[in-house]
C-alpha positions as CSV (number, residue, x, y, z in Angstrom):
1,K,-14.1,20.8,-26.8
2,A,-13.4,22.3,-23.3
3,H,-9.7,21.9,-23.8
4,V,-9.4,19.8,-20.7
5,D,-6.8,17.0,-20.8
6,L,-8.2,13.7,-19.5
7,P,-5.9,10.8,-18.6
8,K,-6.3,7.8,-20.8
9,F,-8.5,5.2,-19.4
10,S,-6.7,2.0,-18.5
11,G,-9.1,-0.9,-18.3
12,S,-7.3,-2.5,-15.3
13,A,-10.3,-4.4,-14.1
14,P,-9.7,-8.1,-13.3
15,K,-10.5,-10.4,-16.2
16,I,-13.3,-12.9,-15.7
17,S,-14.6,-15.4,-18.2
18,K,-17.6,-14.7,-20.3
19,D,-19.5,-17.4,-18.5
20,E,-18.7,-15.9,-15.1
21,K,-19.7,-12.5,-16.3
22,E,-23.1,-13.8,-17.6
23,R,-23.8,-15.6,-14.3
24,L,-23.1,-12.4,-12.3
25,K,-25.3,-10.3,-14.7
26,A,-28.1,-12.9,-14.4
27,A,-27.9,-12.7,-10.6
28,Y,-28.2,-8.9,-10.7
29,E,-31.1,-9.1,-13.3
30,D,-33.0,-11.6,-11.1
31,S,-32.3,-9.4,-8.0
32,N,-33.6,-6.3,-9.8
33,K,-36.8,-8.2,-10.8
34,F,-37.2,-9.3,-7.2
35,F,-36.9,-5.8,-5.8
36,V,-39.3,-4.3,-8.3
37,Q,-41.8,-7.1,-7.6
38,K,-41.5,-6.6,-3.8
39,L,-42.4,-2.9,-4.1
40,F,-45.8,-3.7,-5.4
41,E,-46.7,-6.4,-2.8
42,K,-49.1,-6.1,0.1
43,G,-47.7,-5.3,3.6
44,D,-44.7,-3.2,4.3
45,A,-44.2,-2.4,0.6
46,E,-47.5,-0.5,0.5
47,K,-46.1,2.0,3.0
48,V,-42.9,2.2,0.9
49,L,-44.8,2.8,-2.3
50,A,-46.9,5.5,-0.7
51,Y,-43.7,7.1,0.6
52,V,-42.2,7.1,-2.9
53,K,-45.3,8.6,-4.4
54,A,-45.4,11.2,-1.6
55,R,-41.9,12.3,-2.6
56,G,-43.2,13.1,-6.1
57,M,-42.4,9.9,-8.1
58,Y,-45.0,9.0,-10.7
59,D,-45.8,5.4,-11.6
60,S,-44.1,5.9,-15.0
61,T,-40.9,7.1,-13.3
62,I,-40.9,4.2,-10.8
63,K,-41.3,1.8,-13.7
64,E,-38.7,3.4,-16.0
65,F,-36.1,3.6,-13.3
66,E,-37.0,0.2,-11.9
67,V,-37.3,1.4,-8.3
68,G,-37.7,-1.5,-5.9
69,F,-37.9,-2.6,-2.3
70,A,-35.6,-4.8,-0.3
71,P,-37.8,-6.3,2.4
72,D,-36.7,-6.7,6.0
73,G,-35.4,-10.2,6.5
74,K,-32.1,-11.9,7.0
75,D,-31.8,-13.8,3.7
76,I,-35.0,-13.4,1.6
77,L,-33.1,-12.4,-1.5
78,Y,-30.4,-15.1,-1.0
79,R,-33.0,-17.9,-0.7
80,T,-34.9,-16.6,-3.7
81,L,-31.8,-16.5,-5.9
82,L,-30.8,-20.0,-4.8
83,E,-34.2,-21.2,-5.9
84,K,-33.5,-19.6,-9.3
85,K,-30.4,-21.9,-9.4
86,H,-27.7,-19.2,-8.8
87,S,-24.8,-20.7,-6.9
88,K,-23.7,-19.6,-3.5
89,D,-20.2,-18.7,-4.7
90,D,-21.6,-16.5,-7.5
91,L,-23.9,-14.7,-5.1
92,L,-21.0,-14.1,-2.7
93,R,-18.8,-12.8,-5.5
94,S,-21.6,-10.5,-6.7
95,T,-21.7,-8.9,-3.2
96,L,-25.5,-9.1,-3.2
97,V,-25.1,-11.3,-0.1
98,L,-22.5,-11.4,2.6
99,A,-21.0,-14.2,4.7
100,R,-21.2,-13.3,8.4
101,D,-18.8,-16.1,9.4
102,S,-15.4,-17.3,8.3
103,N,-16.7,-20.6,6.8
104,G,-19.5,-19.0,4.8
105,Q,-22.4,-20.8,6.4
106,D,-24.2,-17.7,7.8
107,I,-25.3,-15.8,4.6
108,V,-27.3,-12.6,4.8
109,D,-28.7,-10.2,2.2
110,R,-26.6,-7.0,1.9
111,F,-29.8,-4.9,1.4
112,R,-32.6,-5.1,3.9
113,L,-35.5,-2.7,4.4
114,R,-34.3,-0.3,1.8
115,L,-35.7,1.5,-1.3
116,M,-33.7,0.1,-4.1
117,F,-32.3,1.8,-7.3
118,P,-30.5,-0.3,-9.8
119,I,-27.2,0.9,-11.3
120,H,-26.8,-0.2,-14.9
121,D,-23.7,-0.5,-17.1
122,V,-23.7,1.4,-20.4
123,Q,-25.4,-1.5,-22.1
124,G,-28.3,-1.2,-19.7
125,D,-27.6,-4.3,-17.6
126,P,-28.0,-3.9,-13.8
127,I,-24.6,-4.4,-12.2
128,A,-25.1,-2.8,-8.8
129,F,-27.6,-1.2,-6.5
130,G,-28.0,1.9,-4.3
131,G,-30.3,1.4,-1.4
132,R,-31.9,4.1,0.8
133,A,-32.7,3.2,4.4
134,L,-36.4,3.4,5.2
135,K,-36.1,3.3,9.0
136,K,-35.4,6.5,10.7
137,G,-31.9,6.6,12.1
138,E,-30.7,3.6,10.1
139,Q,-27.1,3.9,9.1
140,P,-25.8,4.2,6.6
141,K,-28.7,6.1,5.1
142,Y,-27.4,5.2,1.6
143,L,-25.8,1.9,1.0
144,N,-24.3,0.9,-2.4
145,S,-23.2,-2.4,-3.7
146,A,-19.6,-3.2,-3.0
147,E,-17.2,-3.2,-5.9
148,H,-16.9,-6.6,-7.7
149,E,-15.9,-7.9,-11.1
150,L,-18.6,-6.1,-13.0
151,Y,-18.9,-2.9,-10.9
152,H,-16.2,-0.4,-10.2
153,K,-17.7,2.8,-8.9
154,G,-15.2,5.1,-10.6
155,N,-16.0,3.6,-14.0
156,V,-19.8,3.8,-13.9
157,L,-21.9,6.9,-14.4
158,Y,-25.4,6.5,-13.1
159,N,-28.1,6.6,-15.8
160,L,-25.6,6.8,-18.7
161,N,-27.4,3.8,-20.4
162,R,-30.5,6.0,-20.8
163,A,-28.7,9.4,-21.4
164,K,-26.1,8.3,-23.9
165,S,-28.3,8.7,-27.0
166,F,-29.4,12.2,-25.8
167,V,-25.7,13.1,-25.2
168,K,-24.9,12.0,-28.7
169,D,-27.9,13.7,-30.4
170,E,-27.3,17.0,-28.5
171,D,-23.5,16.8,-28.4
172,L,-23.8,18.0,-24.9
173,A,-23.6,16.5,-21.4
174,V,-24.0,18.2,-18.0
175,F,-22.7,16.4,-15.0
176,V,-23.8,17.0,-11.4
177,E,-23.1,15.3,-8.1
């Protein structure tokens, strides 16, 4: 419509098996539930929830966008996901956790003490996260998931899973950075 030529998309993402894809998606789904649950717990999360509401977010918005909280701790998410029977290898591949040593024995959560926003694929499955630092001076202020088999930043448009029906109905899309 705008007479702008766009290069043809070449799906050059590495191929993974359906089983591997489902395991990674399950790890992200369980992580998303974990972060959402943590936002409504007693303790540090109470301050975080008050902060979010002070910034103008309503309960309905928090719920719809599945805003969450990554608590401060070395490996809280990692241990929780292991309890849910996710494998260490899958969790490392997902980039939800990181190995701090060469033999993979010292595993830490990627996101700690951050306000969490899930990034969904077009089908609505969480495949990555954006985390905003909550401690003053914490760097980086915004930390995103690293790219992995399901998430390639250049191929994902935030919130498209919710907006796609409106774009189709209105035959219009407005993009902003």
